[in-house]
N, C-alpha and C positions, 0 to 999 in steps of 0.2 A: 490891519495891513496883511500882509499878503502871506499865507502860514508858511510857502517853500523859501519863503529870502531869514525868516524868525533865526531858527535856527542853521549853525556857520559848521559845530564839530562836536565830537564828543569828548570830553575830560580824562582820558587813562592815568591814575597816578596809584598811587597808592589807597590814601585815600577814599578815592569814590570807589573803589572792590571794592572797598571795604564794608560801603554803602549800599551797593550794588545788593551784595545782601538782606539789607532792611528795604530794599524798594525802593530804592534812591536812587536817582542816576543822575549826572553832572553833564551841561551843555556851557561850551562857549555859545552868548544867544548876536544877535542886534541889540548895541546899546539904548537903541530908541524902541523896542521891545519891552509892552508894559508884559505882568503875568496873566490875565487872561489872554495876551497873542500866546507866549509861549505853551499856555497848554494850552489849546486849540490848535497851537502845531503839534505836537509830539500825539496829541489825540489825532492828528489828522498822520502823519506821518505813521507811525506805529500800530495804529488803532487800539491803543489802552484807553482807562480808566484816571486820569488825572488825577486825584485826592489832591495837591496844593505842591506851589510851589514859592519860592524859597529864592532869590535872587541877592548876589554883592558885582560891583563896581572892582573895579579894580586897575589900580594907573598901573599904567606902562612904567618901567624898571629902564630906568639912563645910564646908555652903552659906551663907551671909549674905543674908539674906529684913532688907536695912532693918539700922536700926545694930544692933537691937538683939534679936534674931531669929536665932540661929543656927543650924541643924536638920544632922544626919548622914545623907545618904542609906544605906542599909540594903547593907551589905554581902551579895556575892555571889557563883560557883564559878562559875569556867569549866572546858571541857573540852575537849582536845585531839585530836581520833580521830583516829587512821593508821587508813587502810584497805588490805587487799590490792593483792597486782598488779593490772591492768588494772581494777579500782574503779571509777565516782563517783562524785557526789551532785549532782545538777541542782540547787540553790536559785532559783535561777531561770531562768527558761523563755527559752531562746535562748541560754544562754550553753555 
């Protein structure tokens, strides 16, 4: 899989910012990407050494538009990437 299309966006939440202190970063990734694809994409994009990758498939939520228009958000996949010692990713400038 093309490394440029594997990573969609970084997930910035309270939990993910706490994980950054221990060298773990959370990304939304393509649902077809494997752990090896994700590790290669992070190495390609940020020039860091990846120690491990954990993935999770997230179910899309049900939404209601008006009274009679239920809709389902798409399913998606997230990856928690652990980096080697001394490695870091600067997601925002100044952090």
